[in-house]
C-alpha positions as CSV (number, residue, x, y, z in Angstrom):
1,X,133.4,115.4,64.6
2,X,136.5,117.1,65.9
3,X,137.2,117.0,69.7
4,X,136.4,120.0,71.7
5,X,138.2,121.3,74.7
6,X,137.3,122.7,78.1
7,X,139.2,124.2,80.8
8,X,139.1,125.4,84.4
9,X,141.3,128.1,85.9
10,X,141.2,129.0,89.6
11,X,142.2,131.8,91.9
12,X,143.4,130.5,95.4
13,X,143.2,133.9,97.0
14,X,139.5,134.5,96.1
15,X,138.2,131.1,95.4
16,X,136.8,132.3,92.0
17,X,137.0,129.9,88.9
18,X,136.9,130.7,85.3
19,X,135.7,128.1,82.7
20,X,135.6,127.6,79.1
21,X,134.2,124.9,76.9
22,X,133.6,123.9,73.4
23,X,136.9,125.4,72.0
24,X,138.9,123.9,69.1
25,X,142.2,123.7,70.9
26,X,143.3,123.2,74.5
27,X,145.3,126.3,74.6
28,X,142.2,128.5,73.4
29,X,140.1,126.9,76.2
30,X,143.0,127.5,78.7
31,X,143.3,131.2,77.6
32,X,139.5,131.8,77.9
33,X,139.2,130.1,81.3
34,X,142.2,132.2,82.7
35,X,140.4,135.5,81.5
36,X,137.0,134.4,82.8
37,X,138.6,133.9,86.2
38,X,139.7,137.4,86.3
39,X,142.5,137.4,88.9
40,X,146.2,137.7,88.6
41,X,146.8,134.4,90.6
42,X,144.6,132.3,88.4
43,X,146.2,129.1,87.3
44,X,144.8,126.4,85.0
45,X,143.8,123.4,86.9
46,X,142.6,121.2,83.9
47,X,142.2,121.1,80.4
48,X,139.8,118.3,79.0
49,X,137.7,117.1,76.1
50,X,134.9,115.5,78.0
51,X,133.3,116.9,81.3
52,X,135.0,118.7,84.0
53,X,134.1,120.0,87.6
54,X,135.6,122.0,90.6
55,X,134.5,121.7,94.2
56,X,135.6,124.4,96.7
57,X,135.6,124.1,100.5
58,X,136.8,125.9,103.5
59,X,140.0,128.1,103.1
60,X,139.4,128.2,99.3
61,X,140.8,124.6,99.2
62,X,139.8,122.9,95.9
63,X,139.4,119.6,94.0
64,X,138.8,119.1,90.5
65,X,137.8,116.2,88.3
66,X,137.1,115.1,84.7
67,X,135.4,112.1,83.0
68,X,133.1,111.1,80.2
69,X,130.2,111.7,82.7
70,X,129.4,115.0,84.3
71,X,128.0,113.1,87.5
72,X,131.4,111.3,87.7
73,X,133.6,114.3,87.2
74,X,131.6,116.0,89.9
75,X,132.0,113.2,92.3
76,X,135.7,113.1,91.6
77,X,136.0,116.9,92.3
78,X,134.2,116.5,95.6
79,X,136.3,113.5,96.7
80,X,139.5,115.3,95.8
81,X,138.4,118.5,97.8
82,X,137.0,116.5,100.7
83,X,140.5,114.9,101.2
84,X,141.9,118.3,102.1
85,X,139.3,120.3,103.7
86,X,135.6,120.4,104.7
87,X,132.3,121.9,103.5
88,X,133.3,121.2,99.7
89,X,130.6,122.1,97.2
90,X,130.6,122.1,93.4
91,X,131.1,125.6,92.1
92,X,131.2,124.8,88.3
93,X,130.4,121.6,86.3
94,X,130.0,121.3,82.6
95,X,130.7,119.2,79.5
96,X,131.8,119.9,76.0
97,X,129.2,119.3,73.2
98,X,128.8,115.5,72.5
99,X,129.0,114.6,76.2
């Protein structure tokens, strides 16, 4: 089975994230996540082949994570966010097929 790719894009001015999963290439996932984010200042945070998550806290400060496990990816995202701001919450978390 070929690897599938997911991506997360994020707008720091709005706190909105765009996501994409189960794409054949990283660049396709990245493009879809950008369009799903929907704002001019959206930037790709991560492209991955397993599971990914984003947490957003006060001031639209974010953290992201990726791992084989959705739970671990979410925990990494929360830890990264908590290192910079408070009230962090997971706003998106998902895996590509096969994980």
